[in-house]
C-alpha positions in Angstrom: 101.7 161.8 -258.1 104.6 164.2 -258.2 108.0 162.5 -258.1 109.4 165.2 -255.8 107.5 163.9 -252.9 109.8 160.9 -252.8 113.1 162.8 -252.6 113.3 162.7 -248.8 113.1 158.9 -248.9 116.4 158.9 -250.7 118.5 160.7 -248.2 116.9 160.4 -244.7 114.6 158.5 -242.4 113.1 160.7 -239.8 110.4 162.1 -237.3 107.6 161.7 -234.8 105.3 159.1 -233.4 101.9 159.6 -232.0 100.9 156.3 -230.7 100.8 154.4 -227.4 104.2 154.4 -225.7 106.4 156.7 -223.7 110.1 157.2 -223.8 112.9 158.1 -221.4 115.4 160.6 -222.8 118.6 162.4 -221.8 118.6 166.1 -222.3 121.5 168.3 -223.3 121.8 172.0 -222.7 123.4 174.3 -225.2 125.1 177.6 -224.6 121.8 179.5 -224.8 120.3 177.5 -221.9 117.8 175.6 -224.1 117.2 171.9 -223.6 117.8 169.4 -226.4 116.8 165.8 -226.2 119.4 163.2 -227.2 117.6 160.4 -229.1 120.6 158.1 -228.6 119.6 157.9 -224.9 116.0 157.1 -225.6 114.5 153.8 -224.4 111.0 152.6 -225.0 108.9 152.0 -221.9 105.3 151.5 -220.9 103.3 154.7 -221.3 101.8 154.4 -217.8 98.9 156.6 -219.0 96.0 154.3 -219.5 97.9 152.4 -222.2 96.8 154.8 -224.8 98.8 158.0 -224.3 101.0 159.7 -226.9 104.7 160.0 -226.8 104.9 162.9 -224.3 108.6 163.3 -224.6 108.5 163.3 -228.4 105.7 165.9 -228.3 108.1 168.1 -226.3 110.8 167.5 -228.9 108.4 168.6 -231.7 107.6 171.8 -229.8 111.2 172.6 -229.2 112.8 171.5 -232.5 110.1 172.4 -235.0 109.7 176.2 -235.4 106.1 177.4 -234.8 104.9 180.7 -236.2 101.3 180.7 -235.2 98.6 178.8 -233.3 97.7 177.1 -236.5 101.3 175.8 -236.8 100.7 174.0 -233.5 98.2 171.7 -235.3 100.8 170.9 -237.9 103.0 169.4 -235.2 100.6 166.4 -235.3 101.9 163.8 -237.7 99.5 163.5 -240.7 97.4 166.5 -239.8 96.9 169.1 -242.5 95.0 172.4 -242.3 93.6 174.9 -244.8 92.4 178.4 -244.5 89.7 179.3 -247.0 87.8 182.4 -245.9 90.1 185.0 -244.6 92.8 184.8 -241.9 90.4 184.9 -238.9 88.3 181.9 -239.7 89.0 178.5 -238.1 91.1 176.3 -240.3 89.8 173.3 -242.1 91.4 170.1 -240.7 92.4 166.9 -242.5 93.5 163.8 -240.6 93.4 160.0 -241.2 91.3 160.2 -244.4 89.0 162.8 -242.9 88.0 166.1 -244.2 87.0 167.0 -240.7 85.8 170.4 -241.8 86.6 172.8 -238.9 86.9 170.1 -236.3 83.9 167.6 -236.6 86.2 164.6 -236.1 89.1 166.0 -234.2 88.7 166.8 -230.5 90.8 169.9 -229.5 91.3 171.3 -226.0 93.5 174.1 -224.6 94.3 173.9 -220.8 91.4 171.5 -220.5 88.9 173.9 -222.1 87.1 172.6 -225.2 88.0 174.4 -228.4 85.3 172.7 -230.5 81.9 174.4 -230.6 78.8 172.2 -230.8 76.0 173.4 -233.0 78.1 176.2 -234.3 76.6 178.6 -236.8 79.2 177.7 -239.5 79.9 174.0 -238.8 79.6 171.3 -236.2 82.7 171.0 -234.1 84.1 174.4 -235.3 87.5 174.8 -233.6 88.9 178.3 -233.7 92.4 178.3 -232.2 93.2 182.0 -232.8 92.8 182.7 -229.1 96.0 180.8 -228.4 99.3 182.7 -228.3 101.9 180.1 -229.5 104.7 181.4 -227.4 102.7 180.4 -224.2 102.3 176.8 -225.2 104.6 174.6 -223.0 103.4 171.1 -224.0 100.9 169.3 -226.2 99.5 165.8 -226.5 97.7 164.0 -229.3 96.3 160.6 -230.2 94.7 159.1 -233.3 91.5 157.1 -233.3 88.7 156.7 -230.7 90.7 154.8 -228.0 90.8 157.2 -225.1 88.3 157.0 -222.2 88.8 160.6 -221.1 88.1 162.0 -224.7 84.5 162.3 -225.8 82.7 164.1 -228.5 84.5 164.6 -231.9 87.2 162.0 -231.0 86.9 159.8 -234.1 90.0 160.7 -236.2 91.8 161.7 -233.0 92.4 164.4 -230.4 94.9 167.2 -229.8 95.3 168.9 -226.4 97.5 171.9 -225.5 98.8 173.2 -222.2 100.2 176.6 -221.6 103.5 176.9 -219.7 103.5 176.6 -216.0 106.3 179.2 -215.7 108.3 181.3 -218.0 112.1 181.5 -217.5 112.3 185.1 -218.8 110.1 187.9 -219.8 110.2 188.7 -223.5 109.1 191.0 -226.3 108.9 189.9 -229.9 108.4 192.1 -232.9 107.8 190.6 -236.4 107.3 192.2 -239.8 107.0 190.9 -243.3 105.4 191.1 -246.7 101.7 191.9 -247.3 101.9 194.6 -244.6 102.2 192.0 -241.9 103.2 192.9 -238.4 103.0 191.2 -235.1 104.1 192.0 -231.5 104.1 189.6 -228.6 104.9 190.2 -224.9 105.3 187.6 -222.1 105.8 189.1 -218.6 106.9 187.1 -215.6 105.1 188.7 -212.5 106.8 186.9 -209.7 110.3 186.7 -208.3 112.6 183.6 -208.3 111.9 183.3 -204.6 108.2 182.9 -205.2 108.8 180.3 -207.9 110.9 178.3 -205.4 107.7 178.2 -203.2 105.8 176.7 -206.1 104.2 179.9 -207.2 104.0 181.2 -210.8 102.3 184.1 -212.5 102.6 185.6 -215.9 100.7 187.5 -218.5 101.0 187.5 -222.3 99.7 189.7 -225.1 99.6 189.6 -228.8 98.7 191.9 -231.6 98.6 191.0 -235.3 97.8 192.7 -238.6 98.1 191.5 -242.2 96.6 192.3 -245.5 97.4 188.9 -247.0 98.5 188.4 -250.6 95.1 189.4 -252.1 94.3 192.4 -254.3 91.5 193.1 -251.9 93.4 193.5 -248.6 92.2 191.3 -245.8 92.8 193.9 -243.1 93.1 191.0 -240.8 93.7 192.1 -237.2 93.7 190.1 -234.0 94.3 191.0 -230.3 95.0 188.4 -227.6 95.6 188.8 -223.8 96.0 186.0 -221.3 97.3 185.3 -217.8 98.1 182.4 -215.6 98.5 182.0 -211.9 99.7 178.9 -210.0 99.9 178.8 -206.2 99.8 176.2 -203.5 96.7 176.2 -201.3 98.0 173.7 -198.8 100.8 171.2 -198.7 98.8 168.8 -200.8 96.8 171.0 -203.1 97.5 173.5 -205.9 95.4 176.2 -207.5 95.7 177.2 -211.2 93.8 180.2 -212.5 93.7 181.1 -216.2 92.1 184.0 -218.0 92.2 185.1 -221.6 90.4 187.3 -224.1 90.6 187.6 -227.8 89.0 189.5 -230.7 89.6 189.4 -234.4 88.2 191.0 -237.6 89.0 190.4 -241.3 87.8 190.7 -244.9 88.0 187.8 -247.3 88.4 187.3 -251.0 86.6 184.0 -250.5 86.5 180.9 -252.7 87.0 181.6 -256.4 85.7 179.2 -259.2 88.6 178.0 -261.3 86.8 179.3 -264.5 86.7 182.8 -263.1 90.5 182.9 -263.4 90.7 180.9 -266.6 88.2 183.0 -268.5 89.5 186.3 -267.2 86.4 187.1 -265.1 88.9 188.4 -262.4 92.4 189.6 -262.8 94.2 186.5 -261.4 93.9 183.9 -258.7 94.3 186.5 -255.9 91.3 188.5 -257.1 87.8 188.9 -255.5 84.3 188.5 -256.8 82.2 189.4 -253.7 84.0 192.1 -251.6 81.5 192.0 -248.8 82.9 188.7 -247.4 84.7 188.6 -244.0 83.9 188.3 -240.4 84.6 189.0 -236.8 84.8 186.8 -233.7 85.8 187.0 -230.0 86.3 184.6 -227.1 86.8 185.2 -223.4 87.9 182.3 -221.2 88.2 181.8 -217.4 89.4 178.6 -215.8 89.8 177.5 -212.2 91.6 174.2 -211.4 92.5 172.5 -208.1 94.9 169.5 -208.0 94.8 167.7 -204.7 97.0 164.8 -203.4 94.6 163.0 -201.1 97.1 160.2 -200.3 100.5 159.2 -201.6 98.8 157.1 -204.3 95.5 159.0 -204.7 95.1 162.2 -206.7 92.0 164.4 -207.4 91.7 167.0 -210.1 88.8 169.4 -210.4 88.4 172.1 -213.1 85.6 174.6 -213.8 85.6 176.9 -216.8 83.5 179.5 -218.6 83.7 181.0 -222.1 81.9 183.9 -223.8 82.0 183.5 -227.6 80.7 185.6 -230.5 80.9 184.8 -234.2 79.8 186.7 -237.3 80.7 185.5 -240.9 79.7 186.8 -244.3 80.3 184.4 -247.2 79.3 183.7 -250.8 80.4 180.4 -252.4 77.9 180.1 -255.2 77.4 183.8 -256.2 74.2 183.9 -258.3 73.1 180.2 -258.3 70.3 180.2 -255.7 69.3 183.8 -256.2 70.1 185.0 -259.7 69.0 188.6 -259.0 70.1 189.4 -255.5 73.0 187.0 -255.2 73.8 184.2 -252.8 75.6 186.1 -250.1 74.8 184.8 -246.6 75.6 185.6 -243.0 76.1 183.2 -240.1 75.9 184.6 -236.6 75.9 183.4 -233.0 76.5 184.6 -229.4 77.3 181.8 -226.9 77.9 181.2 -223.3 79.7 178.0 -222.3 79.9 176.5 -218.8 81.9 173.4 -217.9 83.3 171.2 -215.2 85.5 168.2 -215.2 86.8 165.9 -212.5 89.3 163.1 -212.3 90.3 160.7 -209.6 93.5 158.6 -210.0 94.7 155.8 -207.8 98.0 153.8 -208.2 98.5 150.5 -206.4 101.5 148.1 -206.5 100.9 144.4 -206.2 104.2 142.7 -206.2 105.7 143.2 -209.7 102.4 144.5 -211.0 101.1 148.1 -211.0 97.4 148.9 -211.3 96.3 152.4 -212.2 92.6 153.1 -211.7 91.1 156.3 -213.1 87.6 157.7 -212.9 86.3 160.9 -214.5 83.2 162.9 -214.8 82.1 166.2 -216.5 79.4 168.5 -217.7 79.1 171.1 -220.4 76.3 173.6 -221.1 76.1 175.7 -224.3 73.6 178.6 -224.4 73.4 180.2 -227.9 71.2 183.3 -228.1 70.7 183.7 -231.0 72.0 181.6 -233.8 71.0 182.4 -237.4 71.7 181.9 -241.0 70.5 184.8 -243.2 70.4 185.7 -246.9 72.1 189.0 -247.2 73.1 191.6 -249.8 76.0 194.1 -249.6 77.1 192.7 -246.2 74.7 194.8 -244.2 71.2 194.1 -245.5 69.4 191.0 -244.3 66.9 189.9 -247.0 65.5 186.9 -245.1 66.3 184.4 -242.4 67.0 180.8 -243.5 67.4 179.7 -239.9 66.8 181.7 -236.7 66.5 180.5 -233.1 68.0 179.8 -229.7 70.0 176.6 -229.0 70.6 175.0 -225.6 72.9 172.0 -225.5 73.8 170.0 -222.4 76.4 167.3 -222.2 77.1 165.0 -219.3 79.8 162.3 -219.1 81.4 159.7 -216.9 84.3 157.5 -217.7 86.4 154.7 -216.1 89.8 153.2 -216.9 91.9 150.4 -215.5 95.6 149.9 -216.5 97.5 146.9 -215.4 101.3 146.8 -216.0 103.1 143.5 -215.3 106.4 142.5 -216.8 106.4 143.2 -220.5 102.7 143.6 -220.8 100.3 146.5 -220.3 96.5 146.0 -220.4 94.0 148.9 -220.4 90.3 148.6 -220.4 87.9 151.5 -220.1 84.4 152.8 -220.9 82.8 156.2 -221.3 79.2 157.1 -221.0 78.0 160.4 -222.7 74.5 161.9 -222.4 73.6 164.8 -224.7 70.4 166.9 -224.7 69.5 169.2 -227.6 67.0 172.1 -227.5 66.3 174.2 -230.5 63.6 176.9 -229.9 60.7 174.9 -228.5 61.8 171.4 -229.5 64.1 168.9 -227.7 65.8 165.6 -228.1 68.3 163.6 -226.1 70.4 160.4 -226.2 73.1 158.5 -224.4 76.0 156.5 -225.8 78.4 154.0 -224.2 81.9 153.8 -225.7 84.1 150.9 -224.6 88.0 150.9 -225.0 90.7 148.2 -225.0 94.4 148.8 -225.4 97.2 146.2 -225.2 100.9 146.7 -225.3 103.8 144.3 -225.3 107.3 145.8 -224.8 109.8 143.3 -226.1 112.8 145.3 -224.8 114.3 148.8 -224.8 114.0 148.9 -228.6 110.6 147.3 -229.6 107.0 147.7 -228.5 103.9 146.2 -230.2 100.4 147.5 -229.5 96.7 146.8 -230.3 94.0 149.4 -229.8 90.3 148.8 -230.1 87.6 151.4 -229.3 84.3 153.1 -230.0 83.8 156.8 -230.2 81.3 159.3 -231.7 80.7 162.7 -233.0 77.5 164.6 -232.1 75.2 166.2 -234.6 74.1 169.8 -234.9 71.1 170.6 -232.7 69.2 172.1 -235.7 69.8 169.0 -237.7 68.8 166.7 -234.8 65.5 168.5 -234.4 64.9 168.7 -238.2 65.4 164.9 -238.4 63.3 164.2 -235.3 66.1 163.0 -233.2 67.4 160.4 -235.7 71.1 159.4 -235.3 71.8 162.0 -232.7 75.2 160.4 -231.7 76.4 158.3 -234.6 79.1 155.9 -233.4 82.6 155.3 -234.8 84.5 152.0 -234.3 88.3 151.9 -234.7 91.3 149.5 -234.5 95.0 150.1 -234.6 97.8 147.5 -234.9 101.2 149.1 -234.5 104.9 149.0 -233.6 107.3 151.4 -231.9 110.8 150.4 -232.9 114.3 151.7 -232.3 116.5 149.7 -234.7 119.5 152.1 -234.1 120.5 154.4 -231.3 119.6 157.5 -233.1 116.5 156.3 -235.0 113.0 155.9 -233.8 110.2 154.5 -236.0 106.4 154.1 -235.5 104.2 152.3 -237.9 100.5 151.5 -237.6 97.8 149.7 -239.7 94.4 151.2 -238.8 90.7 150.9 -239.5 87.8 153.2 -238.8 84.1 152.7 -239.4 81.5 155.5 -239.0 77.8 154.8 -238.7 77.1 158.2 -240.1 79.4 160.6 -242.1 78.7 164.3 -241.9 78.7 166.2 -245.2 78.7 170.0 -245.7 76.9 171.8 -248.5 76.8 175.4 -249.7 75.2 176.5 -246.4 72.6 178.8 -248.0 70.9 176.1 -250.0 71.7 173.1 -247.8 71.6 172.2 -244.1 74.8 173.3 -242.4 75.4 169.7 -241.5 73.7 166.9 -243.5 73.6 163.4 -242.2 75.3 161.0 -244.6 75.7 157.3 -244.8 78.1 154.7 -243.4 81.7 155.1 -244.2 84.9 153.1 -243.9 88.5 154.3 -243.7 91.6 152.1 -243.5 95.2 153.1 -243.8 98.9 153.1 -242.8 100.7 155.7 -240.7 104.5 155.7 -240.8 106.6 158.1 -238.7 110.3 158.2 -238.0 112.8 160.4 -236.3 116.5 160.5 -236.7 119.2 162.4 -235.0 122.2 162.9 -237.3 124.4 164.7 -234.7 123.7 166.3 -231.3 122.6 169.5 -233.2 121.0 168.1 -236.4 117.6 166.4 -236.3 115.3 165.0 -239.0 111.8 163.9 -239.2 109.4 162.2 -241.7 105.7 161.3 -241.7 103.9 159.4 -244.4 100.2 158.7 -244.2 98.0 156.6 -246.5 94.3 156.3 -246.3 91.4 154.7 -248.3 88.2 156.5 -247.4 84.9 155.1 -248.9 81.2 155.6 -248.7 79.7 152.2 -248.0 76.2 153.1 -249.1 77.1 154.3 -252.5 77.7 152.5 -255.8 81.3 151.7 -256.7 82.8 154.6 -258.6 80.4 157.0 -256.9 81.6 156.2 -253.3 84.5 158.6 -252.9 84.5 160.9 -249.9 85.0 164.5 -251.1 88.2 166.2 -250.1 89.3 163.2 -247.9 93.1 162.9 -248.1 94.5 159.7 -249.4 98.2 160.3 -249.3 100.2 163.0 -247.4 103.7 163.5 -246.2 105.6 166.0 -244.1 109.3 166.1 -243.3 111.9 168.5 -241.9 115.6 168.8 -241.1 116.1 171.0 -238.1 119.3 172.2 -236.6 120.3 173.7 -233.2 123.9 174.7 -233.1 125.6 175.4 -229.7 126.6 178.8 -231.1 122.9 179.8 -231.2 122.0 179.3 -234.8 118.8 177.2 -235.1 115.9 176.6 -237.5 115.1 174.2 -240.2 113.7 173.5 -243.7 110.5 171.5 -244.1 108.0 170.3 -246.7 104.4 169.3 -246.6 102.9 167.3 -249.4 99.2 166.6 -250.0 98.2 164.4 -253.0 95.4 165.1 -255.4 92.0 164.2 -253.9 88.5 163.6 -255.2 86.4 166.8 -254.9 83.1 165.0 -255.4 81.6 161.6 -255.0 82.5 160.2 -258.5 86.0 161.8 -258.7 85.1 163.7 -261.8 86.2 166.9 -260.1 89.7 166.9 -258.4 91.1 168.9 -255.6 94.7 169.6 -256.7 97.6 168.5 -254.5 100.6 170.5 -253.5 104.2 170.4 -252.4 105.3 173.4 -250.3 108.6 174.1 -248.7 109.2 176.4 -245.7 112.4 177.8 -244.2 113.2 179.2 -240.7 116.5 180.5 -239.4 117.1 182.0 -236.0 120.1 183.2 -234.0 119.3 182.8 -230.3 121.2 184.1 -227.3 120.3 184.4 -223.7 119.2 188.1 -224.1 117.9 188.2 -227.6 116.8 186.2 -230.7 116.9 187.3 -234.3 115.2 185.3 -237.0 113.8 185.0 -240.5 111.1 182.7 -241.9 109.9 182.1 -245.4 106.7 180.3 -246.3 106.5 178.7 -249.7 110.3 179.1 -250.3 110.1 178.3 -254.0 107.0 180.4 -254.7 104.8 177.5 -255.9 101.3 178.3 -257.1 98.9 176.1 -255.1 95.4 175.9 -253.9 94.8 175.8 -250.1 91.0 175.5 -249.7 89.2 173.6 -252.4 85.5 172.7 -252.8 83.2 171.3 -255.5 80.3 173.8 -255.9 77.5 174.4 -258.4 77.9 178.2 -258.9 76.9 180.9 -261.3 78.7 184.1 -262.0 76.9 187.3 -262.9 75.7 187.2 -266.5 76.4 183.5 -266.9 73.5 181.9 -268.8 73.4 178.8 -266.5 75.0 177.3 -263.3 78.3 175.4 -263.7 79.6 172.5 -261.6 83.3 173.0 -260.8 86.0 173.4 -258.2 86.3 176.7 -256.3 89.5 177.5 -254.4 91.3 179.9 -252.1 94.9 180.4 -253.3 97.7 179.3 -251.0 100.2 181.8 -249.7 102.9 182.7 -252.2 106.5 183.4 -251.2 106.1 185.1 -247.8 109.1 186.4 -245.9 109.1 187.7 -242.3 111.7 189.0 -239.9 111.6 188.9 -236.1 113.5 190.3 -233.1 112.9 189.0 -229.6 114.4 190.5 -226.4 114.6 188.4 -223.2 114.7 190.2 -219.8 
């Protein structure tokens, strides 16, 4: 373990909490008109959100204090959540949280404006969550929670969930131009479409557009390009109902250097760690979303929410992880492809009743989702264009129905929440079908000792669904493996400017998902029972009205319960991670911060004979913001550390090697990367 990871402990105690409480906070306004929360005015209160909600105010603090450069940085706002890009800039990021290598989203539920981001039975991986369709400047708030304790969250909510909401209104239109190393350029525009008079009537409308290009640091340029367009309209329908319309479209294309065996660099097979072995790798993807939501106040204490949404999604990816292992002559290159239509609907009814000094909040929800994938295939290819044979080919239909209920009683210092969720999923792959239902109970208890201390206990059951192809291949066995979790934690404010959250947690999975080399293995292979236990520690400290610090430390012990001791490690599962930052926001307009992220060494295989190397990376952001403009600079990997971002244990064979070799393959992390930006507000 590198000693540098402990330096922040010596000079600060800082950052965010993500557990069950809410806070009241005073806001300051600086000379640029931006809102700054004063932590000295924070008091701990009941969450009032089913006893299991996150710190919504602290989430807003993160979004305003922590500089965000991309949609992927939005995920890094969640304490303890790490991401890795390992197959070109356009692929969904690999996600790590609470001792999970959640692949691209298998155990983390992600939504944007109520629309699911995770893809079921996706061609590359179950739960694949591509967030590239999100323009970060449009995000107005986010929420998160860890564990399976939330009645309104279903599939993939085992390690936790993250939900994002775009801004209801924009104060000013803006144009942002960015440029940096590796031929990187980006332009973003947000345009307010209505007058201030219309906004006073409760109306809002804006559009946003983004264009991005980057070659990346590789000798084989990525040619990564992405285009985004979205719009949002909010208007009252009656005195008691509001309509929200959202539409977006996105397309991306890129080339990828892929994952390189460590020996290919050590033995000089390629020039250096930024070289390429199979230049055909890369992909393209697109997604178009449409959402209609109506919020209705039926009575003073009764509210109804209805949302219907549709998505059109395409995906095409060329990869080669093992080179000449499975096919020594033609090579192991493979293509994963799908075209998908998604249809969905959710409803929620909320009633609040006061009984003396007690408040009872009753919630009921229901929903449906239908995925139609025509076709989905995995093919053995050569040279990027030539399909040699199909490993998997077929049409997938997946239907998900759910209903949930939650009761929250607040009385005095106590809050009790009990809930349950029923999910029914049907899988159809070609001419075969299977279906199953699962019931997930939840229990959350809070005790607020005063304005400075709150204790909580969470108990719950959740699940992650399996890939339809695997469900049918295994004749419907373990379609919806369950997860059981428990959290015991404290929210504590020992000083006016210091907020601390600590939690002991436990999570048991009936079935772990493992991912192989795709071409030679099932895309998602059912594993055995697993157990994770750990400690989350988060703190936030406000040194002055303009200087803010944060720290997160997360420990986990993930183990395979069905394997022998010494062979029961969970590959790539994080065991120790930490992030911290010092951010500043001067009244003069200067703002930004310096931050680090540390991920400790992890087992890359079951017996820990192969190791995924850890890293300690520092980033820097400095902006000068005024009412009419903002100038800024950002540097990723400030000290130009050599590090590996994506890492996997593969059996691979390079051309002309006499035999396959077991080893770690990696995608190099970004070296020193500087960018400049200019934003005009109007």
